[in-house]
C-alpha positions as CSV (number, residue, x, y, z in Angstrom):
1,S,57.4,95.9,100.0
2,V,54.7,94.7,102.3
3,T,55.8,93.5,105.8
4,I,53.7,90.7,107.2
5,T,53.7,90.7,110.9
6,E,53.1,87.7,113.1
7,P,49.9,88.0,115.1
8,A,50.6,88.7,118.8
9,L,50.8,85.7,121.1
10,P,47.5,85.3,123.0
11,A,48.0,86.0,126.7
12,R,45.8,83.0,127.5
13,I,43.5,80.4,125.8
14,G,40.6,79.7,128.1
15,K,42.0,79.2,131.6
16,Y,45.5,78.5,130.4
17,P,48.2,81.2,130.3
18,V,50.2,80.9,127.0
19,K,54.0,80.6,127.1
20,A,55.0,80.2,123.5
21,K,53.9,79.1,120.0
22,I,55.4,75.7,119.3
23,G,54.0,74.7,115.9
24,E,51.4,75.3,113.2
25,G,49.7,73.5,110.3
26,A,47.2,74.3,107.6
27,T,44.3,74.3,109.9
28,S,45.6,74.8,113.4
29,E,48.3,76.4,115.6
30,V,49.9,74.7,118.7
31,F,50.8,76.6,121.8
32,L,52.7,75.7,125.0
33,A,50.6,76.8,127.9
34,H,50.4,76.2,131.7
35,D,47.6,74.5,133.6
36,P,47.5,76.4,136.9
37,F,45.1,74.0,138.5
38,V,47.4,70.9,138.2
39,G,50.6,72.8,138.0
40,H,52.1,71.5,134.8
41,D,52.5,72.5,131.1
42,V,50.1,71.5,128.4
43,A,50.0,71.8,124.6
44,I,47.0,73.5,123.1
45,K,46.0,73.0,119.5
46,R,43.7,75.8,118.4
47,V,42.0,76.1,115.0
48,R,43.2,78.9,112.9
49,P,40.8,81.9,112.5
50,A,38.3,81.4,109.7
51,T,39.6,84.6,108.1
52,L,42.9,82.7,107.3
53,V,41.3,79.7,105.7
54,D,39.0,79.2,102.7
55,A,35.7,77.3,102.8
56,R,37.3,73.9,101.9
57,E,39.9,74.3,104.7
58,A,37.2,75.4,107.2
59,H,35.4,72.1,106.4
60,F,38.6,70.1,107.1
61,Q,39.2,72.2,110.3
62,K,35.9,71.0,111.7
63,R,36.4,67.4,110.8
64,F,39.9,67.2,112.2
65,F,38.8,69.0,115.4
66,A,35.8,66.7,115.9
67,A,37.9,63.5,115.3
68,E,40.4,64.5,118.0
69,A,37.8,66.0,120.4
70,A,36.0,62.6,120.4
71,L,39.1,61.1,121.9
72,V,39.3,63.3,125.1
73,G,39.8,61.0,128.1
74,R,39.7,57.8,126.0
75,L,43.4,57.0,125.2
76,H,45.7,55.9,128.0
77,H,48.9,54.5,126.7
78,P,52.5,55.6,127.6
79,N,53.3,56.0,123.9
80,V,50.1,57.9,122.9
81,V,49.7,61.6,123.6
82,Q,46.8,62.1,125.9
83,F,43.8,64.4,125.0
84,L,42.8,66.2,128.2
85,D,40.1,68.6,127.1
86,A,38.2,70.1,124.1
87,V,36.4,73.4,124.0
88,S,34.3,74.0,120.9
89,E,31.8,76.6,122.1
90,G,31.9,80.1,123.5
91,E,33.6,83.2,122.1
92,E,37.0,81.6,121.6
93,L,38.2,79.6,118.6
94,P,37.8,75.8,119.2
95,Y,40.8,74.3,120.9
96,L,42.2,71.0,122.2
97,V,44.2,70.6,125.4
98,M,46.8,67.8,125.2
99,E,49.7,66.4,127.2
100,Y,52.8,68.4,126.5
101,V,55.7,66.3,125.2
102,P,59.1,68.1,125.3
103,G,61.0,66.8,122.3
104,V,61.3,66.7,118.6
105,T,59.5,64.9,115.8
106,L,61.2,61.9,114.1
107,R,61.6,64.1,111.0
108,R,65.0,65.1,112.5
109,F,66.2,61.5,112.1
110,C,65.1,61.0,108.5
111,R,68.0,62.9,107.0
112,A,70.8,60.9,105.6
113,D,73.3,62.8,107.8
114,S,71.5,62.2,111.1
115,L,70.3,58.6,111.0
116,L,69.6,56.7,114.2
117,P,71.5,53.6,115.2
118,L,69.6,50.5,114.1
119,A,69.0,49.4,117.8
120,Q,67.1,52.7,118.3
121,V,65.1,52.2,115.1
122,I,64.0,48.8,116.4
123,E,63.0,50.3,119.7
124,V,61.1,53.2,118.2
125,G,59.3,50.8,115.8
126,F,58.4,48.5,118.8
127,K,56.9,51.3,120.9
128,C,54.9,52.7,117.9
129,A,53.6,49.2,117.1
130,M,52.5,48.7,120.7
131,A,50.8,52.1,120.8
132,L,49.1,51.6,117.4
133,G,48.0,48.1,118.5
134,Y,46.4,49.7,121.6
135,C,44.6,52.2,119.3
136,W,43.4,49.4,117.0
137,R,41.9,47.5,120.0
138,Q,40.0,50.8,120.8
139,G,38.6,50.6,117.3
140,L,40.9,53.3,115.9
141,I,43.0,53.4,112.7
142,H,45.3,56.5,112.8
143,R,45.7,56.8,109.0
144,D,48.4,59.5,109.2
145,V,51.4,57.7,110.7
146,K,54.4,59.7,109.5
147,P,57.6,61.1,111.1
148,A,56.1,64.5,111.8
149,N,53.4,62.8,113.9
150,L,55.8,60.8,116.1
151,L,57.3,62.8,119.0
152,A,60.7,61.7,120.3
153,V,61.8,62.4,123.9
154,L,65.5,62.8,124.0
155,D,68.3,62.3,126.5
156,G,71.2,64.0,124.8
157,D,71.1,62.6,121.3
158,R,69.4,59.3,122.4
159,I,65.7,58.7,122.0
160,V,64.3,57.5,125.4
161,D,60.6,57.5,124.5
162,V,58.3,58.1,121.5
163,K,54.6,59.2,121.5
164,I,52.1,59.2,118.7
165,T,50.2,62.4,118.1
166,D,47.8,64.1,115.7
167,F,44.7,62.0,115.4
168,G,42.9,64.4,113.1
169,S,42.7,61.8,110.4
170,V,41.7,58.9,112.6
171,F,39.1,56.4,111.4
172,N,36.8,55.3,114.3
173,T,35.3,51.9,113.5
174,A,32.6,52.4,116.1
175,A,31.4,55.8,114.9
176,D,28.1,56.0,113.1
177,I,28.9,59.3,111.4
178,T,30.1,59.5,107.8
179,Q,33.9,59.6,107.7
180,V,36.2,60.7,104.9
181,H,38.2,57.8,103.5
182,R,41.1,59.2,101.4
183,V,43.2,61.0,104.0
184,G,46.8,60.8,105.1
185,S,50.3,61.8,103.9
186,L,51.1,60.6,100.5
187,A,54.7,59.4,101.1
188,Y,53.5,57.0,103.8
189,M,50.1,56.1,102.5
190,S,49.1,52.5,101.7
191,P,47.7,51.6,98.3
192,E,44.3,50.8,99.7
193,Q,44.1,54.1,101.6
194,L,45.1,56.0,98.4
195,D,42.4,54.1,96.5
196,G,39.7,55.2,99.0
197,D,39.1,51.5,99.9
198,T,38.1,50.4,103.4
199,V,41.1,50.1,105.7
200,D,42.1,48.1,108.8
201,C,45.1,48.0,111.0
202,R,47.3,46.9,108.1
203,A,47.0,50.3,106.6
204,D,48.8,51.7,109.6
205,I,51.3,48.8,109.5
206,Y,52.1,49.9,106.0
207,S,52.6,53.5,107.1
208,L,54.8,52.6,110.1
209,S,56.9,50.4,107.8
210,A,57.3,53.3,105.5
211,V,58.5,55.5,108.4
212,L,61.0,52.7,109.5
213,Y,62.2,52.5,105.9
214,H,62.9,56.3,106.0
215,L,64.6,56.1,109.4
216,I,66.8,53.2,108.1
217,A,67.6,54.5,104.6
218,G,67.5,58.3,105.0
219,R,64.9,58.4,102.2
220,P,61.2,57.3,101.9
221,P,60.3,54.2,100.0
222,F,59.0,56.2,97.1
223,D,60.3,59.6,96.1
224,A,59.4,61.9,93.3
225,T,58.8,65.7,92.8
226,E,55.2,65.2,91.5
227,Q,52.4,63.7,93.5
228,R,51.2,61.8,90.5
229,A,54.5,60.1,90.1
230,I,54.5,59.0,93.8
231,M,51.0,57.7,93.5
232,Y,52.0,55.6,90.4
233,Q,55.0,54.2,92.4
234,I,52.8,53.3,95.4
235,F,50.6,51.3,93.2
236,N,53.1,49.8,90.8
237,A,56.8,50.1,91.9
238,T,58.9,48.2,94.4
239,P,61.0,50.3,96.7
240,P,64.9,49.9,96.5
241,R,66.0,47.0,98.7
242,L,66.9,48.3,102.1
243,A,70.1,46.1,102.2
244,S,71.4,48.2,99.3
245,L,70.9,51.5,101.2
246,R,72.3,50.8,104.7
247,E,75.4,48.8,105.6
248,G,75.1,46.3,108.5
249,L,71.3,46.0,108.2
250,P,70.2,42.6,109.6
251,A,68.1,40.6,107.1
252,A,65.3,40.1,109.6
253,L,64.7,43.9,110.0
254,A,64.9,44.5,106.2
255,E,62.5,41.6,105.6
256,L,59.9,42.8,108.2
257,V,59.9,46.4,106.9
258,E,59.7,45.3,103.3
259,R,56.8,42.8,104.1
260,G,55.0,45.7,105.8
261,L,55.2,47.6,102.5
262,A,53.6,44.9,100.5
263,K,51.0,46.2,98.0
264,D,48.6,43.4,99.0
265,R,47.7,43.8,102.6
266,E,47.3,40.0,102.9
267,A,51.0,39.7,102.4
268,R,51.8,42.1,105.3
269,P,52.1,41.1,109.0
270,A,48.5,40.1,109.9
271,D,48.2,42.4,113.0
272,W,50.1,44.6,115.4
273,D,50.9,41.7,117.7
274,E,52.8,39.9,114.9
275,F,54.7,43.1,114.0
276,A,55.6,44.1,117.6
277,Q,56.6,40.5,118.4
278,A,59.0,40.4,115.4
279,L,60.7,43.6,116.6
280,S,60.8,42.4,120.2
281,S,62.5,39.2,119.0
282,M,65.2,41.2,117.2
283,A,65.9,43.3,120.3
284,A,66.1,40.2,122.5
285,A,68.4,38.5,120.1
286,R,70.5,41.7,120.0
287,I,70.9,41.4,116.2
288,V,72.5,44.9,116.1
289,P,75.1,46.6,118.3
290,R,73.4,48.2,121.4
291,G,75.8,51.1,121.8
292,S,74.6,53.4,124.6
293,L,71.1,51.9,125.0
294,Q,70.1,51.1,128.6
295,T,70.5,47.5,129.9
296,V,67.0,46.2,129.4
297,L,64.8,47.7,126.7
298,D,61.0,47.9,126.7
299,S,61.0,45.6,123.6
300,E,62.9,42.9,125.5
301,R,60.6,43.1,128.5
């Protein structure tokens, strides 16, 4: 049998000493590194060596890198991961330097045996809505809102903050370069995105609604083993009613999430302000038990 060994951890990337590898995807690897000049840790996303990817993936590599590199220094929101630097030239593989967020992705809380209390789901939804609304005002549509791209900062088993990451699929309404339309993650993708139609903020509203559905129910709105079957469902099927999947679910929360999943974007909340305001009103009205949450939540403020 052939033993495949992991490539050795790089001692440094650019000026940054590397501490550990903390993630990888089809086109990139993510490392925990230290910025000696400012004295704190950073996350570095480096494209995978060309020898490990085929020509099609190499094309996507360049596109994802360029999309995120264009955002360096542009996004300043407490619930959006900051892009600090991008290096695309020289002898090294291109890499992005980002704010390091110690935590886990929301994928952990999508399993039926580890669901969040509903008060936390509302708070997570509110913070994501505020962050995506900020991005929309900057002319950006994320287009890949999914649990794996939402980082949760924990205090014990309680989420105290959430940050949106991975802008490789972002659509920049102000850019004059050609941008690919049909991108995203199938289980959370709106019909118009899947269709390759033009999108606006309501595509991200659909995706966040799909994430909230998953966090509430322990399953995504549409589920099948074959991609073609999921695509058919996104265009034609109605997801199971949330009230049938989670006891004690307030009607207002179920109604908002199900409205966000409307096939026709005109039937969804009109914009992020409406979506965030609806979640804020639920938090202020305390429609679900608060449990261990702090006295005043961001959504109430």
